[in-house]
N, C-alpha and C positions, 0 to 999 in steps of 0.2 A: 265516057262521061266527060264533058268539057270542064276543066278546072279553072277557077277564078285565079287571078293574079296572086292573090294572098296565099291560096293554097299552093301554087306552083312554087312560090318563094319559101314557104314553110316546108315543103317536101324537098326542096334543094338543100335547106339547112339540115333537115332530118338525115337525108342521104349522106351527106358530108360527115356528119357526127356518127352515123351508125357505121360508116365505111371504116372508120378508125377502130371499130370493134368487129370488123370483118362481117358485117351484115350488109348485104347488097339489096337495095330495093329495085324492083324491075319496073318497067314502064307501065304496068297495069295497076301500080300501086298509087294512091290508095284505093281499096276496093269499095270503101263506104266512107261517107262523110256525114256526120250526125252530131247532135247535142242531146245530152240527158235532159229530161224534164219537160217534154212538150213544148209549149209556148212560153213558158215561165224562164225568162232570163236569170232571175235570182236562183231557181233550182238548177239551171244549167251550170251556172258558176259554182255553186256549192257542190254539186256532184262531180264536177270536173276537178274541184280542189281535193275532195276525198279520193279520187282515182289517182291523181298526181302524188298524194301522200302515201299511197298504197293501202288505204283503208277500204276503197271500194275496188273490188277485183272481179265483179260480175255484173251483168245486166240481163234484164228480161225483156223480150219483145213479143207484142201481140198486136195484131195477128201475125203469124209467122210469115215472114217474106216469101213470096213465091213468084219467080224463081229467087233462091237464096243467092245474093251477088258475092258472097264471100265465104271462106272456110277456114278451118284450122290453118294456121301459119300466115294467114292474110293479115295486112295492116289496114287500119281505118284511122281517120282523123277525127278527133273529139273536138268539137267547137265550143268556144265560151259563150257566155250569154249575149254577146254582141255579135255572134256569128263569125268570129274570128278563130282561126286554128289555135287550139291550146296545147294539145297533146297528140302523140301518135301512139296508138295501141296495136298490140299484136294479139289476135284470137288464138287462144290455147285450147279451147274446148267448146263444143256446140252440142247441145242436146235438145231434142224436141220431146216434150212430155205434157200430160195434162197438168193444169195449174195445181191441182190437189197433190200431184206427186213431186213438186218441187222439193229438192231435199233441204233439210234444214240447214246444213252448212252452206249451201248455195244462197239461200234466203239471207243469211247472216253476211255473207260476202258482198252483198248489195250495199251494206253499210247503211241500212235505213231503220235501224233499231232491232227489236226482237223479231222472231219469225211471225208472230201475230201482227206486228206493226207493218212488216213486209207485205203480208197477204192483205190487210185491210187497205193499206196504201195504194197496192196495185189495183185492187178492186175498184176504188174511188177514181184513180188516174185513168184507167181504161174506160170507165163509164163516162167521165168528163171529156176524154179525148173524142169518143164517138159523137157526143152531143155538140161539141166545138166544131168538129169537122162536118157537122150536118149530115151524118150518115144515118141510114135507118137504124132504129134501136136494135141492138144485138147484145144481149146481156153477157157480161164477162163473168165467169164463174169457175167453179172447180172443175168442170168438164172441158174447158177451153184449152187448146193446145197453145203452148208458149214456147218460145226459143230461149233456151238458158245458155248464156254465153259467159265463159270466163276469159279474162284477158290479162295482159301484163302492159304497163306503160313502158315504152322503149325510148321515147324522145318528148321533151317538154320544151314549149316556147320559153325563149330566154327569160323574159321578165316574170315568168311563173316558176322558175326554177328554184327560187328560195323556199317555195312551198313543198318542194320534193323531198323525199327523205334522204 
């Protein structure tokens, strides 16, 4: 994947910072670059803020990417609502399961309210996403397979650090 100049600069800063903690990024990092919240810049910013604060430590993906470009131990860049790199996360757990089987503690780790709010919010989000992308209707529901990912934030863009724990 060709990296934009702002991602290259961000990764250089992250690499220098993490090296002081004896964490060495290799040339294949980041393995993914994304933002939370679909096309909503406001949602991307609020979810990024929750992740930086340590309140959001999980995310759900649907459909499950195939092939999966990252794994446990890999690093991904989380973008802000303007598409700028905001934080570097490390994946600590990946699990594919049916949506109905998402564990309650995982749903709560998404920091989107109660388990019921998590489920309703994801049903609405994935339905809207399909319509927005102009894809054939495919109902998202309890039988849909999702990717449940837990992560830790390991580096935050300098101007966002006051929001970190």
